Every structure is written in structure tokens, then in C-alpha cells.
C-alpha positions as CSV (number, residue, x, y, z in Angstrom):
1,M,-2.7,5.1,51.4
2,T,-4.0,7.9,53.0
3,W,-3.6,11.6,51.1
4,T,-1.3,12.5,54.1
5,R,1.0,9.6,53.1
6,W,1.0,10.4,49.3
7,R,1.8,13.9,49.8
8,T,5.0,12.9,52.3
9,I,6.4,10.6,49.8
10,F,6.2,12.9,47.0
11,R,6.8,16.4,48.0
12,A,10.4,18.1,48.4
13,S,13.1,16.9,51.2
14,P,13.6,19.7,53.6
15,R,17.2,19.8,52.2
16,E,15.3,20.2,48.5
17,E,13.3,22.8,49.5
18,A,15.8,25.0,51.4
19,D,17.8,24.7,48.2
20,S,15.5,25.7,45.7
21,E,14.5,28.6,47.8
22,I,18.2,29.7,48.3
23,E,18.1,29.3,44.2
24,F,15.4,31.1,44.2
25,H,17.2,34.4,46.2
26,I,20.3,34.3,43.8
27,E,18.4,33.9,40.9
28,E,16.2,37.0,41.6
29,R,19.3,39.2,43.0
30,T,21.0,38.3,39.5
31,R,18.1,39.5,37.4
32,E,17.9,42.7,39.5
33,L,21.8,43.0,38.7
34,I,21.3,42.8,35.2
35,E,18.5,44.8,35.1
36,Q,20.7,47.5,36.7
37,G,23.6,47.0,33.8
38,V,25.9,44.5,35.5
39,D,27.5,42.0,32.9
40,P,25.6,39.0,32.9
41,T,28.6,36.7,33.2
42,H,29.6,38.3,36.3
43,A,26.2,39.3,37.9
44,R,25.7,34.9,39.3
45,R,29.0,35.4,41.5
46,L,28.1,38.7,42.6
47,A,24.6,38.0,43.7
48,E,26.7,34.8,45.3
49,E,28.8,36.9,46.8
50,R,26.2,39.5,48.3
51,F,24.0,36.6,49.6
52,G,27.0,35.2,51.5
53,P,27.6,31.7,52.9
54,I,25.0,29.5,52.1
55,A,26.3,26.4,54.4
56,P,24.8,28.2,57.6
57,V,21.6,29.4,55.8
58,E,20.9,26.0,54.7
59,R,21.1,24.4,57.6
60,E,18.6,27.0,59.8
61,L,16.1,26.9,56.3
62,V,16.4,22.5,56.7
63,D,15.5,22.9,60.4
64,S,13.0,25.3,60.1
65,T,11.3,23.4,57.4
66,R,11.1,20.6,59.2
67,R,9.7,22.3,62.4
68,R,7.1,23.4,59.8
69,R,5.9,20.4,58.3
70,E,5.7,18.9,61.9
71,R,3.6,22.1,63.0
72,E,1.8,21.4,59.4
73,E,1.0,17.5,60.5
74,R,-0.6,18.4,63.7
75,T,-2.7,21.2,62.1
76,E,-4.1,18.7,59.7
77,V,-5.3,16.3,62.4
78,F,-6.9,19.3,64.3
79,M,-8.8,20.1,60.7
80,N,-9.6,16.9,60.3
81,L,-11.2,16.7,63.7
82,I,-13.3,19.6,62.8
83,Q,-14.9,18.2,59.5
84,D,-16.0,14.9,61.5
85,L,-17.6,17.5,64.3
86,R,-19.4,19.0,61.3
87,Y,-20.2,15.4,60.0
88,G,-21.7,14.3,63.1
89,V,-24.0,17.8,63.4
90,R,-25.6,16.6,59.8
91,V,-26.0,13.2,61.2
92,L,-27.4,14.4,64.1
93,R,-29.8,16.9,62.1
94,R,-31.1,13.9,60.4
95,N,-32.5,12.2,63.6
96,P,-33.9,15.1,65.4
97,V,-34.9,12.3,68.6
98,F,-31.9,11.3,69.1
99,A,-29.9,14.7,68.9
100,A,-31.7,16.0,71.8
101,A,-30.4,13.3,74.1
102,A,-27.2,13.6,72.4
103,I,-26.6,17.4,72.3
104,A,-27.4,17.9,76.2
105,T,-24.5,15.4,76.5
106,L,-22.4,17.0,73.7
107,A,-22.4,20.4,75.0
108,L,-20.4,19.9,78.0
109,G,-17.6,17.6,76.4
110,V,-17.7,20.0,73.4
111,G,-17.7,23.4,75.7
112,A,-15.2,22.2,77.8
113,T,-12.7,22.1,74.7
114,L,-13.8,25.1,73.2
115,A,-13.0,27.1,76.5
116,V,-9.3,25.6,76.5
117,F,-9.1,26.1,73.0
118,N,-9.5,29.9,73.2
119,V,-8.1,30.1,76.7
120,V,-4.5,28.6,75.4
121,N,-4.9,30.2,72.4
122,G,-2.6,33.5,71.4
123,V,-2.5,35.6,68.5
124,L,1.2,35.6,66.9
125,L,3.4,37.8,65.1
126,R,6.3,37.3,63.2
127,P,8.5,40.3,61.5
128,L,8.9,40.4,58.2
129,P,11.5,41.9,55.7
130,Y,10.1,44.8,54.1
131,K,10.1,48.7,54.9
132,D,10.5,49.4,58.7
133,P,10.2,45.8,59.2
134,A,10.3,46.4,63.0
135,R,6.8,48.1,62.5
136,I,4.9,44.6,60.5
137,S,4.1,41.7,62.1
138,M,2.5,38.9,60.3
139,I,-0.9,37.6,62.4
140,W,-2.1,34.7,62.9
141,I,-3.9,31.9,65.7
142,G,-1.3,29.8,67.5
143,E,-2.1,26.4,69.4
144,R,0.0,25.3,72.0
145,D,0.2,21.8,72.7
146,S,0.6,20.0,76.0
147,V,4.7,20.3,75.5
148,G,5.2,23.6,74.6
149,N,4.9,23.6,70.6
150,V,2.6,25.9,68.9
151,A,0.2,25.4,65.8
152,E,-0.2,28.1,63.6
153,L,-3.4,28.5,62.1
154,P,-5.0,30.6,59.5
155,L,-7.8,33.3,60.9
156,T,-11.2,33.2,59.8
157,S,-13.2,36.3,58.0
158,G,-15.5,37.2,61.0
159,F,-11.9,37.2,63.4
160,F,-10.1,39.2,61.1
161,A,-12.4,41.5,60.5
162,D,-13.2,42.3,64.5
163,I,-9.3,42.9,64.9
164,E,-9.3,45.2,61.8
165,R,-12.3,47.2,63.2
166,D,-11.4,46.7,67.0
167,S,-7.6,47.1,67.6
168,R,-6.2,49.9,68.6
169,S,-2.1,48.6,68.0
170,F,-2.3,48.4,64.2
171,A,-2.4,51.7,62.3
172,S,-3.5,49.5,59.5
173,M,-4.0,45.6,58.7
174,A,-4.5,43.7,55.6
175,A,-5.7,39.7,54.9
176,F,-4.8,37.4,52.2
177,R,-5.3,34.1,50.9
178,S,-3.3,32.0,48.3
179,W,-5.7,31.8,45.3
180,P,-4.1,30.3,42.0
181,Y,-5.3,30.7,38.6
182,S,-5.0,30.1,34.8
183,L,-3.8,32.5,33.0
184,T,-5.0,33.4,29.8
185,T,-4.3,36.6,27.1
186,A,-7.5,35.8,25.4
187,P,-10.5,33.7,25.2
188,G,-9.7,30.5,24.2
189,A,-5.7,30.8,24.5
190,E,-3.8,28.0,26.2
191,P,-3.6,28.1,29.5
192,E,-0.5,28.6,32.3
193,R,-1.1,28.3,36.1
194,V,0.3,30.9,38.2
195,N,0.5,31.7,41.9
196,G,-2.3,33.7,42.6
197,S,-3.2,35.4,45.9
198,R,-6.6,37.5,47.0
199,V,-5.5,40.5,49.4
200,S,-7.1,43.3,51.0
201,P,-5.9,46.8,49.0
202,A,-4.5,48.0,52.5
203,L,-1.4,45.3,52.2
204,F,0.4,47.7,50.0
205,D,0.1,50.5,52.1
206,V,0.8,48.0,55.0
207,L,4.4,46.7,53.4
208,G,5.0,50.1,51.7
209,V,5.4,48.9,48.3
210,R,3.8,50.5,44.9
211,P,3.6,49.8,41.9
212,M,6.3,50.5,39.5
213,A,4.0,51.2,36.7
214,G,0.2,52.1,37.2
215,R,-1.4,51.6,40.4
216,A,-2.7,49.3,43.3
217,F,-6.3,48.5,43.6
218,T,-8.5,50.5,46.2
219,R,-11.1,49.8,48.7
220,A,-13.7,50.6,46.3
221,E,-12.4,47.6,44.4
222,A,-12.4,45.4,46.9
223,V,-16.5,45.4,46.7
224,P,-19.2,42.6,45.9
225,G,-20.0,43.6,42.2
226,A,-17.1,45.6,41.4
227,P,-14.9,45.2,38.2
228,N,-12.6,42.6,38.3
229,V,-8.8,44.0,38.8
230,A,-5.7,42.7,39.3
231,L,-1.9,43.7,39.6
232,I,1.2,41.5,38.0
233,S,4.5,40.8,39.4
234,H,7.7,42.2,37.2
235,D,8.4,38.8,36.9
236,L,5.4,37.9,35.4
237,W,5.2,41.1,32.9
238,Q,8.4,40.6,31.9
239,R,8.6,36.5,30.7
240,K,4.8,36.4,29.9
241,F,4.1,39.3,28.1
242,G,7.7,41.1,26.9
243,R,7.9,44.3,29.1
244,D,5.2,45.7,27.3
245,R,4.1,49.4,29.4
246,G,1.0,48.8,27.7
247,M,0.1,46.1,30.1
248,V,-1.7,48.9,32.7
249,G,-5.5,49.2,31.5
250,R,-5.4,46.0,29.6
251,Q,-7.4,42.8,30.0
252,I,-6.2,39.5,30.9
253,Y,-8.1,36.2,31.8
254,L,-7.6,34.6,35.2
255,G,-10.0,31.5,35.4
256,G,-12.0,32.6,32.1
257,A,-12.9,35.7,33.7
258,P,-11.6,38.8,32.3
259,F,-9.4,41.2,34.9
260,T,-8.2,44.7,34.0
261,V,-4.3,45.0,35.2
262,T,-4.4,48.1,37.3
263,G,-0.3,47.9,37.6
264,I,2.8,45.9,37.5
265,M,4.6,45.7,40.8
266,P,8.5,46.6,41.5
267,P,11.2,44.2,40.7
268,G,11.8,41.1,43.4
269,F,8.2,41.9,45.1
270,T,6.7,38.2,45.0
271,F,4.4,38.5,48.5
272,P,2.9,36.2,50.0
273,R,5.4,33.8,49.5
274,G,5.6,30.5,51.4
275,A,9.3,30.9,52.9
276,E,7.8,33.9,54.8
277,L,4.5,32.1,56.3
278,P,3.8,29.1,58.2
279,A,3.7,25.8,55.9
280,P,-0.5,24.8,56.9
281,F,-0.7,28.4,55.1
282,Q,-0.3,26.4,51.6
283,F,1.7,29.6,49.5
284,G,3.5,28.8,46.7
285,L,7.5,29.5,46.3
286,R,6.4,33.2,44.9
287,T,3.1,35.0,44.1
288,D,2.7,36.8,40.4
289,V,-0.9,37.8,40.2
290,W,-3.3,39.5,43.2
291,T,-6.6,40.4,43.2
292,P,-8.6,42.3,45.6
293,L,-10.1,40.0,48.4
294,V,-14.0,40.7,48.4
295,F,-15.7,39.9,51.9
296,D,-19.7,39.9,51.8
297,S,-21.9,40.2,54.8
298,T,-21.8,36.1,55.4
299,D,-17.9,36.5,55.0
300,L,-18.1,39.0,58.0
301,R,-20.2,36.6,60.5
302,N,-18.0,33.5,59.4
303,Y,-16.1,31.8,62.7
304,G,-15.5,28.6,61.4
305,T,-13.7,28.8,58.4
306,M,-9.7,29.0,58.9
307,N,-8.2,30.1,55.6
308,L,-7.2,33.9,55.8
309,S,-3.5,35.0,56.7
310,A,-2.9,38.6,57.9
311,V,-0.4,41.3,58.4
312,G,-0.5,44.6,60.2
313,R,1.5,47.8,60.4
314,L,1.8,48.6,64.4
315,S,0.9,52.0,65.4
316,D,3.6,54.6,66.0
317,N,1.0,56.8,68.3
318,G,-0.6,55.8,71.4
319,C,0.0,52.1,73.4
320,G,1.7,54.5,76.2
321,S,4.6,54.4,74.5
322,P,6.9,57.9,72.4
323,S,8.0,54.9,70.3
324,G,4.6,54.1,69.5
325,C,2.9,50.2,70.2
326,T,4.9,47.1,70.2
327,A,4.3,43.7,68.9
328,P,3.8,42.3,72.6
329,V,1.3,44.8,73.7
330,A,-0.2,44.3,70.5
331,Q,0.0,40.6,70.8
332,A,-2.1,40.9,74.1
333,E,-4.7,43.4,73.0
334,L,-5.5,41.0,69.9
335,T,-4.9,37.3,73.0
336,A,-7.9,39.4,75.0
337,M,-10.1,39.8,71.8
């Protein structure tokens, strides 16, 4: 039985995933209300009232989850094809006599396929629920099939570096990827698995979010050889470290390596989360640890490994409009690239 079949059997149903997502939001809001001084016996009821009717939200989440899973399955087929092509290349390299004839034949077919892929793909942008959300957009590659369905694919580090450097539609842009960690407070201590993300330092500027204590990491801390630094979520700070404000500047251990905590994020901030991103990107329900995403010279030349998500803040100036650049203009610009 294939891994895909096992995953289908054991993963939560769309309805179970929707119920879990709704429960997560209500629990987060309940916790925030209690922190604001609301009586714990009334906080849950007030959180449910402010959330609103659950049934229509649940239906929309179930439908959205089903659509995402269908796209995920199509994407997996595509990625399997890439793996098969890589295996074929290795075989050809071991047999150069055969390769000389085969490459000439393959060049026509593969070249035509790549051309179609590049032409039909566009860069899609999805609004996010943060400060001035109309100016914030997700960026990824979209592959449209023959019936019009769009499969959402991650970016390569090379492509992200290109659009970050050359785009004029975005004032700032950030990349990120899922990176789970085993967290300990000291060497040899019992580890706890946490959902983490490696992110560009610009992520917090793009979203308009600041740590509630300490500071975000800087560009100088996102280069090869820089000291290890990390941000932790408000929830992790409460649950694991007992709301100790002395955590800023203290060391934690992620994957066995020491990291200095530079800041604690505000309550409720757990981006990136799976609910806000296409399913194939494989993010968890929440992020509790952020570390710098570091590109070396090899990453900047990588156009084959699609493993990055990206988000950008549209420029308020330029694009021939008094209100600044719009998502359709940005999409056209990036698609042309």
C-alpha cells in the first residue's frame, strides 16, 4: 500500500479538520478574553458569541479542505514525475553512449513540456487577515489543468530571490517554510516536538506584527555563519516557560543546537498556519517557533526544488495609481518574470 493511501486512511476527515480549526479559534479567543480580565466562566460563551454562527463557517471549511486535498493529490503526481525525471537523468549519466542518443530525443519532448508549464503557470495572490490586509498577498506558483483547476505549488529559492530583487509592485516580501523542531530547555532534557518555521526577517514587517517582548531577528542574523536566534509564540511562552519575561536573551535548544531567544510574539500570532496556506505546503495548525531563513549561494541558484512559501506587502507608490499597486498588477508583473 502506498504512502498516499495510508495518509488518506489515517488523516482527519475534512469535517474533523474543520471542527478542529473552529475549536482552535474559539480557544484562542477565550484565552485572550481571560488575559483581558474576563471571568473564565463566561469567557468561553463570549468567545463563541463573537465567533458567530458555526454551521456556515464549518460548511465553507469542509468544502475548502476537500478542494485543497484534491489539489494536493494532483500536485503529488507532479512531484512524483519530477523524481522520476531525476532518476532517469542519473541512469543516463551512468550510460553516456546511450545518453548521447536519448538526450536528443528527450530534448524535444521535455522542452515542449516545460514551455507549456511556464506559459500556463501564473503567480497567484491570496489576501491575509493582518494589518491592512488589502495590501498583503500570498505568492505561489499556480498550475492550471485542462479543465481550469489550479494546483498551488511552492516557489524555488532562486525564483523568490529573483522576484524579491526585481519586483516593483511590492514594498517588501518574505519567504518561509515549515521546519518542525525538537525543543529542550537544556542539553539532555526531555524533548518536545513543536511546529516551527524558517522565515525571512522581513516577514514581521510585511505582516505589520511586532514581538510583545524583545525584538525580531535582523537581516544580519539571516546569513550563513550568523549566531542561532529564535522567536517563540505567546502560547509556548505561557505553557512551557511559565510567562517568564526573562526568556528574552536566554538559550533554548532546537534540534540539539543552542538558540538565543530574541523575542516573544504577541497573543494569537501563530503564522504561518495550515489554515491560511495551500494544503501541499504542509504547515501545521500553528507555528510556535520562528528561526531565520538563510540563503547561501547555492540556494540563490536553485530553480528546481519547490519548497518555499512567500508573502508580500504591495507598494503604496507607483504602478500608475494614486492608491498604489494592486494584486492584479502584481500578479501580471510576477507572471511576466
